[in-house]
C-alpha angles and dihedrals in degrees: 000000000000095000108119095350114136130224135195125195123203113194128208131188133358138023090257088061091051087054093048091052087060089052091049092050092050093051091050095046091050089052092055105265122132130221122254124210093223144359089262097079098023122121093198124031121196126196108201100201142203124207099186097092127043095224091056090059090046092053091052091051091053091048093050090052088054092047090053088068093046089054091055090056094041109040097188096051114118125202122200126186113209137179134026101346098063091042088052101039100028095143094053106040100083096037094049100039118042089182092073115100097177142357131209136181128225096271095053105068095109089064097050095108091057091044091054090050092049091048091054088067090068091260115127099217129191130201108188105142119132114237109196091195095053114112097141089244112179097027115113105209124224109248125206096200128063090197109049131029137189123219118189104215096177137014135207129021136249097191100093098203106190094238100045128095097190099098087054096047102035103026130217127342119279125165137213118245110267092231092053092051094046088049092055091047091054090048091053093046090051089050089057102256113160102198135029125191121201110215136202137140083243101007097181095060087068115141122185105235091214105042103015091236113161131223098280086057092050093046092050092048091048092049090051092046092057110024094166094051128085110241122204133170138199148218115020131181118219092233091062099047102110138176088247093056092047091047090051089053093049092048097054117062095200095059105095117247094233125105123190105203115172114216099169095193141017094221125091092208092053092047090053090053089048089052091230098155096228138069130218096265090055090047092051090049091056089049088053092049091050096046094045092055098035112044110200096017117158117228129200130179146179124246131193117200121203101017116172113298095005110155129199090261091053089050089051089051089058091050090050090050090055090052092049101045095032096205117206092224142358141193106226129191140155120242121268123176119254115203113242096022121121092251092053090054101039112021131061115236089232103157111099117241088240093056093044091054094045094047089047091052093050089052091049093048093049094047093049090053091050092045089050092052092046091051091047088060089061094059111111096025127104119239134190103237124191104216109226108172146340115286113262091232099049139014087212090069131059130214122219145145136245125231085266092057096252116150114239129186115197141167109280105214107160096335123120133201105279097038117124103226138190109228132184110217113228107166140008148195130192091273108030146024124222122213151172117243112241101177148322116266096186127001118221114247103202 
């Protein structure tokens, strides 16, 4: 029986998983469960998992080994693995990890209370069916922050990039109704939220199921619905960056001037192998369109080193791209095979581990140099910073972000997380800027 039983959710991976954990929490609370502060006094522990990166899967395995011992000490403890990993490795989960009592994929969260009850009868159930209609419409997620909120506006992906497991773990694209999204945005704005991020595996392929409006229309409607709230979005695909989208960003001052645009490689031949659907010339044209319309915009990207068939000249092309575009930040990884993807079925993983790691380090070193130079150019300017939390190093300093998503640490004074603060930037590193508070633009009313 759920009455009084406590649950604890540990979330791995992307912002979409963080948003999904809020949905999971709401489903359980509505069913009569209570939240636990930690796994130590929880009756049910959920691991909400991500299969995109190899180290995320390894972390989950280590934690499940730890929970095996906890289950021996607490006989009634249940452990459920949710999200992309069980969807991706459904055949292996129960055989590899005896601590697991049940598994569920990203489209099954409404049925979690029934799954928990079924698992209590010594059966190890699994709910992994795709539901192309499931967008979790009508569920108000539990949110940890009172400052920033995520709203998934579409789920799944149709792109079938050769390295990516998302189409096999989250299914095909489907979008939330525009009116539902704008209604949720208004509610969050009225509740005092300062920043809202629209989420999707490929957010700018959004299509309103009622009107057919695309992502520029949604973004414009959201900005108008909450004019005093910062609006962000992630993640974009180069093929869907349009003049209409960029013009929408330029026309609404509360849409943040930051675009995350994954390129993955600087080589056309590698991009063809990745099935990305664009070449470098097309990508650079999209960068030109963005920068022409949005002076001062910050750009970030994703890079994969050592993809199947990547030669040294391909790697050098990636380094050349970094020098040409001069991204402000990048998420950088070396390639690892994901079972079930197009690459795992059709392409040999023929770059040595040594070369992958060397190439990745060269990419990291160059990008850190570029990020440091870009940040140095900000020193001496004044930025509007949304304070998000205390600095990890000192409670006397706050950490926040600029409109362009640059991290800034500054002296706290009387400021609180949630305040919008004017900060003079006085020093920099490749990762952060440091500043001196010059005044509060708008205080946070929690």
